[in-house]
C-alpha positions in Angstrom: 9.6 -27.7 -4.9 9.6 -31.4 -6.5 13.3 -32.5 -7.6 13.5 -32.3 -11.3 15.4 -31.4 -14.1 16.1 -27.4 -14.3 14.5 -26.9 -16.9 11.4 -29.3 -16.1 10.8 -28.3 -12.3 7.6 -27.1 -11.2 7.2 -23.2 -11.3 4.2 -22.9 -8.5 1.3 -21.7 -9.4 1.1 -19.5 -6.8 4.3 -18.1 -7.2 2.4 -16.7 -10.5 -0.7 -15.0 -8.7 -1.2 -11.3 -9.9 -2.6 -8.4 -8.1 -3.3 -5.7 -10.4 -3.2 -2.3 -8.0 -4.6 1.0 -8.7 -1.8 3.4 -10.3 -3.6 6.7 -8.4 -1.3 6.9 -5.6 1.9 5.7 -4.0 5.2 4.0 -6.4 3.0 2.7 -8.6 1.7 0.8 -5.1 -1.6 2.0 -4.5 -4.4 1.8 -2.0 -7.2 -0.9 -3.3 -6.2 -4.1 -4.6 -8.2 -4.3 -8.8 -8.3 -7.7 -11.1 -6.1 -6.9 -14.1 -7.2 -10.1 -12.0 -11.0 -10.2 -10.7 -11.1 -7.7 -8.0 -12.8 -4.5 -8.0 -12.5 -1.2 -10.4 -9.8 0.8 -11.0 -9.4 5.0 -10.5 -7.2 6.7 -13.2 -3.8 7.9 -11.9 -3.5 11.7 -11.3 -3.0 14.1 -14.8 -0.1 16.4 -14.9 0.7 18.2 -12.0 1.3 22.2 -10.9 3.9 23.6 -9.0 0.6 25.3 -7.0 -0.9 22.5 -4.7 -4.8 23.0 -4.9 -7.9 22.8 -3.2 -10.4 21.3 -3.7 -13.1 24.0 -4.3 -15.8 22.8 -1.1 -13.0 23.6 1.3 -13.1 27.6 -0.2 -15.5 30.0 0.7 -17.8 30.9 -2.1 -17.1 32.3 -5.2 -13.6 33.0 -4.2 -10.1 32.0 -6.0 -8.5 28.3 -5.5 -5.3 29.1 -2.5 -7.0 32.8 -2.2 -7.8 31.7 1.7 -4.4 32.6 3.6 -4.5 29.8 5.6 -3.6 27.4 2.3 -2.0 29.8 0.7 0.6 29.8 3.7 0.1 25.9 3.6 0.9 26.0 -0.6 3.6 27.8 0.0 5.2 25.0 2.6 4.6 22.2 0.3 6.3 24.4 -2.8 10.2 24.7 -0.4 10.0 21.7 0.3 9.1 20.5 -3.1 11.8 22.5 -4.2 14.2 21.9 -2.0 14.2 17.5 -2.8 13.7 18.7 -6.9 17.6 20.3 -5.8 18.7 17.8 -3.5 18.7 20.4 -0.3 18.7 18.3 2.4 18.7 20.9 5.4 15.5 23.1 3.3 13.7 20.2 3.1 13.9 19.5 7.0 13.3 23.0 7.7 9.5 22.7 6.7 9.2 19.4 9.4 8.4 21.1 13.1 11.3 20.8 15.6 9.0 19.3 18.0 8.5 16.4 16.4 12.2 14.9 16.7 11.2 11.6 15.4 9.4 12.3 12.7 11.8 14.9 12.0 14.4 11.9 12.2 12.2 9.1 9.5 12.1 12.0 6.7 16.0 13.1 7.1 15.9 9.1 6.8 14.0 8.9 3.4 15.2 11.7 2.3 18.5 10.0 2.2 17.5 6.9 0.9 15.9 8.7 -2.5 19.2 10.1 -3.2 20.1 7.6 -6.0 16.4 7.6 -8.1 16.1 9.9 -10.9 13.1 11.8 -10.5 12.1 13.9 -13.2 9.9 15.4 -11.1 8.7 15.9 -7.6 5.9 18.2 -6.6 2.9 18.3 -3.9 -1.4 18.9 -4.4 -3.1 20.3 -1.2 -6.3 18.0 -2.1 -9.0 18.4 1.3 -8.1 20.8 3.8 -9.5 19.4 7.3 -8.5 15.9 6.5 -9.1 13.9 9.1 -10.0 15.2 13.5 -7.1 15.0 16.3 -8.5 13.3 19.3 -8.2 15.5 22.1 -5.5 13.6 23.6 -3.2 14.4 20.5 -4.0 17.8 20.2 -2.4 18.9 23.6 0.9 17.6 22.7 0.8 21.1 20.8 -0.2 22.6 24.2 -2.6 24.9 22.3 -1.0 26.3 19.4 -2.6 26.1 15.9 -3.3 23.0 14.2 -4.6 21.3 10.9 -4.5 18.6 9.1 -5.0 18.0 5.6 -4.7 15.4 2.4 -1.9 15.9 0.4 -0.6 14.6 -2.8 3.0 13.7 -3.8 2.8 13.5 -7.5 5.9 12.7 -9.0 7.5 11.2 -11.7 11.1 9.0 -12.9 13.0 10.0 -15.4 12.5 8.0 -18.4 9.6 5.6 -17.4 6.5 7.8 -16.3 5.3 9.8 -19.0 2.7 11.0 -16.2 3.3 11.6 -12.6 2.1 9.2 -9.9 -0.1 10.1 -7.5 0.5 8.8 -3.5 -1.8 10.5 -1.2 -0.1 12.0 2.3 -2.2 13.0 5.6 -0.5 15.5 7.3 -0.8 17.0 10.8 0.5 21.2 10.0 1.7 23.5 12.9 1.6 27.4 13.3 5.1 28.0 15.0 6.0 32.0 15.1 3.6 32.4 12.6 5.0 30.1 10.0 3.2 26.8 9.1 5.9 23.6 9.4 4.6 19.4 8.9 4.5 17.8 12.4 3.4 14.4 11.6 2.1 11.9 8.5 0.5 9.2 10.7 -2.0 11.0 12.6 -5.0 10.0 10.7 -4.1 6.0 10.2 -6.6 5.8 12.8 -9.1 7.3 10.4 -8.7 4.7 8.0 -5.7 8.0 6.5 -2.3 6.1 6.6 -0.3 7.3 3.6 0.7 5.1 1.2 4.6 3.5 1.9 7.5 4.8 -0.8 10.1 2.1 -1.3 12.6 4.6 0.3 10.5 5.0 3.5 12.3 1.3 3.4 16.0 2.3 3.6 18.9 3.1 1.3 17.5 2.5 -2.5 19.9 1.1 -4.7 19.3 2.1 -8.7 20.3 -0.1 -11.8 19.5 0.6 -15.2 19.4 -2.1 -18.1 18.5 -2.1 -21.6 15.0 -2.5 -20.7 14.2 -1.1 -17.5 15.2 0.0 -14.2 15.3 -1.6 -10.9 14.8 0.2 -7.6 15.5 -2.2 -5.1 16.4 -1.7 -0.8 20.0 -3.3 -0.3 23.0 -3.1 -2.3 22.8 -3.0 -6.3 25.0 -6.7 -6.4 22.1 -8.7 -4.8 20.2 -6.2 -7.7 21.1 -7.9 -10.6 20.1 -11.1 -11.0 16.3 -9.0 -11.2 18.1 -6.3 -13.5 19.1 -9.8 -16.0 15.8 -11.2 -15.6 14.0 -7.8 -16.3 16.2 -7.9 -19.5 15.1 -11.0 -21.3 11.2 -11.0 -20.0 11.0 -7.4 -22.0 12.1 -8.6 -25.7 10.7 -12.5 -24.8 6.9 -10.5 -24.5 8.0 -8.0 -27.3 7.9 -11.2 -29.5 4.1 -11.9 -29.0 2.7 -8.9 -28.1 3.9 -6.6 -30.3 6.2 -3.5 -29.4 3.1 -1.6 -29.6 3.5 -0.7 -25.6 6.3 1.6 -23.5 9.1 -1.2 -23.5 10.6 -0.8 -20.3 9.7 -1.7 -16.9 10.3 -0.3 -13.3 11.0 -3.3 -11.0 10.1 -2.7 -7.4 13.0 -5.0 -5.1 12.1 -4.5 -1.2 14.3 -6.3 1.0 11.9 -8.8 2.6 8.2 -10.3 2.9 7.7 -7.9 5.2 8.5 -4.5 3.6 6.4 -5.7 -0.2 4.1 -6.1 2.5 3.7 -2.6 3.5 4.3 -1.2 0.3 1.2 -3.0 -0.6 -0.9 -1.8 2.5 -1.9 -5.7 3.3 -0.7 -7.7 5.6 2.3 -10.1 5.7 1.1 -13.3 5.4 -1.2 -12.3 3.1 2.0 -12.7 0.1 3.4 -15.8 1.5 3.4 -17.6 -1.7 3.7 -14.9 -4.0 6.8 -14.3 -5.8 5.4 -11.0 -7.9 2.8 -8.6 -7.4 2.0 -6.1 -10.8 0.4 -2.6 -10.1 -1.4 -0.6 -12.5 -4.2 1.5 -14.4 -6.4 -0.7 -16.6 -6.9 0.6 -19.7 -4.3 3.1 -19.5 -2.9 4.2 -22.5 0.8 3.4 -22.2 1.4 7.1 -23.3 0.6 9.3 -21.3 0.6 6.6 -17.3 2.9 6.5 -15.4 4.8 3.0 -15.5 3.7 -0.2 -13.9 5.5 -0.7 -11.5 6.3 -4.7 -10.9 7.3 -5.3 -7.2 9.5 -8.7 -6.7 8.8 -10.8 -3.1 12.5 -11.4 -2.5 11.6 -14.5 -0.1 9.9 -16.2 -2.4 12.6 -15.6 -5.4 15.4 -17.0 -3.6 13.3 -20.4 -3.6 13.1 -20.7 -7.9 15.8 -21.3 -10.1 16.6 -19.7 -13.1 14.0 -21.1 -15.2 11.7 -20.0 -12.7 12.7 -16.8 -12.2 12.3 -15.9 -16.2 8.2 -17.6 -15.7 7.8 -15.1 -13.6 9.5 -11.8 -14.5 7.5 -12.4 -18.3 4.6 -13.4 -16.7 4.4 -10.0 -14.8 5.5 -7.8 -17.8 2.9 -9.6 -19.9 0.9 -7.5 -17.6 2.9 -4.9 -18.2 2.3 -4.4 -22.1 -1.0 -5.7 -22.3 -2.9 -3.2 -19.6 -4.0 -0.6 -22.7 -6.1 -3.6 -23.4 -7.3 -4.5 -19.8 -10.4 -3.9 -18.8 -13.0 -4.1 -16.3 -14.7 -7.0 -18.2 -11.7 -8.4 -19.1 -12.3 -12.0 -17.6 -9.5 -13.2 -15.3 -9.1 -16.4 -17.4 -7.8 -14.4 -20.2 -5.6 -11.5 -18.3 -3.9 -14.3 -16.3 -4.2 -16.9 -19.1 -2.0 -15.0 -21.6 0.6 -13.6 -19.1 1.1 -17.6 -17.9 1.5 -18.4 -22.2 3.7 -15.9 -22.9 5.6 -16.6 -19.8 6.2 -20.1 -20.1 6.8 -20.4 -24.0 10.1 -21.4 -24.6 10.5 -22.5 -21.0 10.1 -26.2 -21.3 7.5 -26.7 -18.9 5.4 -28.9 -19.4 1.6 -30.1 -19.0 3.0 -32.8 -16.4 5.2 -29.7 -14.3 2.9 -26.4 -15.0 -0.5 -28.3 -14.2 0.1 -30.8 -12.1 -3.2 -30.0 -10.3 -5.9 -29.8 -13.3 -3.9 -32.7 -14.5 -4.8 -34.7 -11.2 -8.4 -33.5 -11.0 -8.6 -34.4 -14.4 -7.7 -37.8 -14.0 -10.1 -38.6 -11.1 -12.5 -37.5 -13.1 -13.1 -34.1 -12.3 -13.1 -32.6 -15.6 -13.9 -29.1 -16.5 -17.1 -28.2 -17.9 -16.9 -24.1 -18.0 -14.2 -21.9 -18.5 -13.1 -20.7 -15.2 -15.2 -17.9 -13.5 -13.6 -14.3 -12.3 -14.3 -15.3 -8.5 -12.5 -18.7 -9.5 -9.9 -16.3 -9.0 -9.8 -15.0 -6.0 -6.6 -16.1 -3.4 -8.6 -17.8 -0.9 -9.9 -20.2 -3.1 -8.7 -23.7 -2.6 -9.1 -24.5 -6.3 -6.8 -21.8 -6.9 -4.1 -23.2 -9.2 -6.5 -25.0 -11.4 -8.3 -21.6 -12.4 -4.8 -20.7 -13.6 -4.2 -23.7 -15.2 -7.3 -23.2 -17.3 -6.5 -20.1 -18.2 -3.4 -21.3 -19.5 -4.5 -24.3 -21.5 -7.5 -22.3 -22.4 -4.7 -19.1 -24.4 -2.1 -22.0 -25.1 -5.5 -23.8 -27.1 -6.0 -20.4 -29.2 -2.5 -20.2 -30.0 -2.4 -23.3 -31.2 -5.3 -23.7 -33.5 -5.7 -20.2 -34.3 -2.3 -18.9 -34.1 -0.2 -16.4 -31.9 -1.2 -13.8 -34.1 -4.9 -14.3 -33.9 -4.3 -15.1 -29.3 -3.0 -11.5 -29.4 -5.8 -10.0 -31.5 -8.3 -12.3 -30.4 -7.2 -9.9 -26.4 -7.4 -6.9 -27.9 -10.7 -7.1 -29.2 -12.4 -8.0 -25.5 -10.3 -5.0 -24.2 -10.9 -2.9 -27.1 -12.7 0.8 -25.7 -16.2 1.3 -27.1 -16.0 2.8 -30.0 -19.5 4.9 -29.9 -17.9 6.4 -26.6 -20.8 4.1 -24.4 -20.5 2.9 -21.1 -18.7 -0.1 -19.9 -20.0 -3.5 -21.7 -20.4 -6.5 -20.4 -18.3 -9.4 -20.5 -20.6 -11.4 -22.2 -21.2 -9.3 -24.8 -17.8 -8.6 -25.7 -16.4 -12.3 -25.2 -18.9 -13.6 -28.1 -18.4 -10.4 -30.1 -14.8 -11.5 -29.9 -14.9 -14.9 -30.3 -17.3 -14.7 -33.3 -15.4 -12.1 -35.2 -11.5 -13.1 -34.3 -11.7 -17.2 -34.1 -15.2 -17.5 -36.0 -16.9 -19.8 -33.3 -19.4 -19.4 -30.6 -18.3 -19.4 -26.9 -20.1 -22.7 -26.3 -18.2 -24.5 -29.2 -15.0 -22.7 -28.2 -15.6 -24.3 -24.5 -16.8 -27.9 -25.8 -13.9 -27.5 -27.8 -11.3 -26.4 -25.0 -12.7 -29.1 -22.6 -11.8 -31.9 -25.0 -8.2 -30.1 -25.6 -7.5 -30.1 -21.4 -8.7 -33.9 -21.6 -5.9 -34.2 -23.9 -3.2 -32.2 -22.7 -3.1 -34.0 -19.4 -3.3 -38.1 -20.5 
């Protein structure tokens, strides 16, 4: 990092890369990368759960109600005992659902139960989603000595008290074994080789400490002392987001702090090197109503955060929480330059960052004659792009120009107009038509005219 004054030090663009994750599973940490950025499409969070697990109709004999299969009924009762034990902090009852022959699995489950002890869960349930979800190879079957074995996808659903309006859903792929007429859980990793590995939870990584702040909750692996700085960053960032976006969102965040970058990658189901230069990631469902969905999670990379000064940390946290606040109006058709540029705009406000310190790559390009002629495409925000920093910088300057020339309220109105759900219930609009409509209705300018003004603005700002 360049040796500049604390308020002028450049915040490296790579530290603000935002990966939005489908909140259909895990602790708000999901299986697939989607875009509040540029990738893919989202799946919704699970609806409210029932204490009695449900098997898909295809898994049951035709004409029968759910759970009428004796095996499924027995598995459902086992899972309910397990859920009740977790809700009532009954360690012995929880571990009694584990096959005594699976000692290593028993020890892992005991550690996870202990690690989660401080987390304020409002609910904890299991749902039997699919029977015979994966096949056990002959070598693995042989270890059970001919005992009856059953595999299934079981979704864990839970809520953190005071933060999740709906349950977080996290798939698990379990192996059950019949011992003396009773079903028990023998493993949760047998399906991994078939692409059916369960999502990693923060309590799978180590003892979780919990800190509640004015604006949210921090769940971190390690000592509470190490988490206080994240709590302070969150408590500063949320009011800053309120000032721009308003209060039409939950107004609180869940921040997850793993012990290191490797653990962060495990939470996100990725290789550690993918997050070498990323300070934080926000997970959530596109377009979700904040009153009826699980809270977004901000997952930080502590290895990267340690390199940041106080101002830089605030910018990163504010950027991520801006994504949390605006997620109800961030759709599959929202251009990445707008979602990322807006988050940068809010993050950089009152940070002391200048064009020189916050957009050095774009500044260099323009000064060397490489002037952008169009707003960046979604593809330019892919993490493999060499010019990724310039894409973020262009998006930031586009939103900054709107705020300067039309006003900050118009910037927010423009963002909401782009992400507004179709009023006629029609299908997903295309990005071009929605942008054109918002430019004309909110800013009273055509996309072509806006682009022309933006190109001139970029050249003027980077001088």
